[in-house]
Residue, then its C-alpha position, 0 to 999 in steps of 0.5 A: m739404256p736410260t729410263e724415262s727420267p734423265s740419268f747422270e753418266y760419264i761417257e767416253l768421248e768416242n761415243l759422243q756425236f755432234d748434233q746434226v740438226n743443232p739450231r745454231f748450225p747453218t743448214s748448209l753445214d754437214g753435221t755428220d762431218q766432224q772436220v766441217v763442224l770443228r772448222f765452223m766451231l773454230q770460227d768462234a774466237g770464244l772456243i779457244d777461251l773455252m778450251r783454256s778454261i776446261a784445260k785449266q779447271g777440267f770439265f765442270p760436272g755441274e754443267p753436263l752435256l745433254v745427250s740422247p741415244v743414236t738410233g740403231a747404234a748401241d752406246k752412241w749418244v747425240v749431244v743435243e746441248g753442249n756442242r761447243r763443249l764437245a768441240a773443246c774437249t775433242l780438240l783438247v784430247s786430239p789437237e791434230l784434228a783441228p782444221s784451222k788455228q792449229q798452233a793455238v789449239r796445240d798450245v792450249a792442249a799441251g797444258a791440259d790434264l786429260s784426266k779431268i776432261v774425259p770421260v765427259p759428264c752427261l745427262q742421258f735423256p730417253s729422246r731428243e724430244a725430251i731434251l728440246a722440252h728442257l731447252g725451250y725456256r733456257h735458250v729462247t727466252g731464258i738466261k742463255e739466249w740463242d741468236p734469233l735465227a737459232k731460236a726460230r730453227f728451234l721453235e720450228q722443230q718444237f712446232a713440228q712435234e706438236t699436234g692439233t690445230t695450228d693455234e693449239r700447236l702455237r700455244n703448246t710451243a709457246r708454253s714450252i718456252g714460257s712465251r706468248s703464242d703471237y710471238v712464236g707465230r710471228l717468229l715462225t712466219a719470219f723463219r718461213l720467209y727466211k726459208r724462201l730467201e734461202e730456197n731462192a739463193f738469197y735472190s743473189i744478194k751479194g754477201l747475204s747468207e745464213t751466217s751474215i743475215t740479220f734475221s731479226l729484221i724479218p720478225s721486226i717488219l712483220a710487227y707492222s700490219a701495213i707490211v704484212t698486208y703489202l706482202g699478201l699475208k693474212a696476219s703476222q702469224d700466217l704460217d701457210m703464207i698461201g697469199l705471199d707475193e714473191s716479187k714483193w718479198e724479193f723487193l723488201a728483202r733487197f731493200i732491207f739486206e742489199q748493201d751499197r759500197d759503204g755497207k749500208s742498206r736502203l733501209g738504213e737503221s732498224r728504226n726506219i721500219r716504221t717509216l717503211a710501213d707508212v710508205l707502203d701503206n700510202g699508194h702514191a708514196r709506195e709507187a714512187h718507192e717501188r720504182g726505186t726513184t726515191t730514197l725512203m726519206q724522200a718517199k716519206q715526204l710524199l705522205g704529206g701530199s703532193d703540195s708538201a712533197f713538191r715544195g720539200f723536194v725543191s727546197q732540198a735541191d736548193q739546199s744541196l746546190e748551196l752546200a755544193r757551192l760552199e764545198m768548192d775550195g780544194v776540189s779538182f774540177g773537170p768537164h764532167d762537173v760542168e756536164a753535171i751542173e748543166r743537167v741540173r740547170l736544164s732540169a731547173v729550167t724545165l721545171r720552172k717552165a712547167v710550173q709557170d704553164h700551170i699557173d698561166e692555165s689556172v688564170 
């Protein structure tokens, strides 16, 4: 058994296990099933390259796996850091285990010198908690950063281990990664909003899952107080989220993540988040936006007041009709085009009459 300080040892491959709660694993992944883990790992094209490197040069002892003892199992170790390298070694030694890319795995394994691969160099830590403390800076703010969702999962694990008030726990978690408590608080709040998404089956948004989501958009929207207030949160570091308006979170989630046929969301680029915040902070613009009758840019025009918005929309309609006229060459017209243009004409006539009535009433 290890002492309080980590010790360096070579461990046989069969005594090493994948980390079931690895922050980089999707929560839907069964970390106890080796085949499931290997299939997930092989989705990363870089794993084959890693296998080639280890097959050619051997396992570099200068970057050992970080392991902690398996509870209730003598001489068994969980690989808390280095699961990709564990997968690479496993497939080099036993290529028949590959659930996908079998030929590529066999080809790489055929040239491997197993004497340079197993047993595997490891740093034995007394507990998983001791390794997490070691990993904080390295993967959250350091040189080998995880993706934002993996960072958030890791910080959630770290936060759960802390004691004291929420502020104290945030400060201690932040200190472990060399960051600020407000950043950690915002990322943890974003993660809990993500969990609501997950619990609600991602609101049935087509194509959205834990592996496809752009998680970084969630902490990004929490950087704007108008969006925080819109959601019913007390602050961007509101971990309890007692006041969260679920319907408004669903609306925002759809706005940010739901994509059209061209693969574009209603938000568009992340730089539009500031515009979204401005719209949600304005009652008139927000109401129009929530009805879904305007695009974000159209709702933005409402921020200038009714006069500015009205004239802007009329100007856009005029410009659009002119552009349509210029694009007539080569178009195969049909009755539906005539019907569409007639609807536009009737809308214009109705609008003109309404404007004239307002003028007449004010005289």
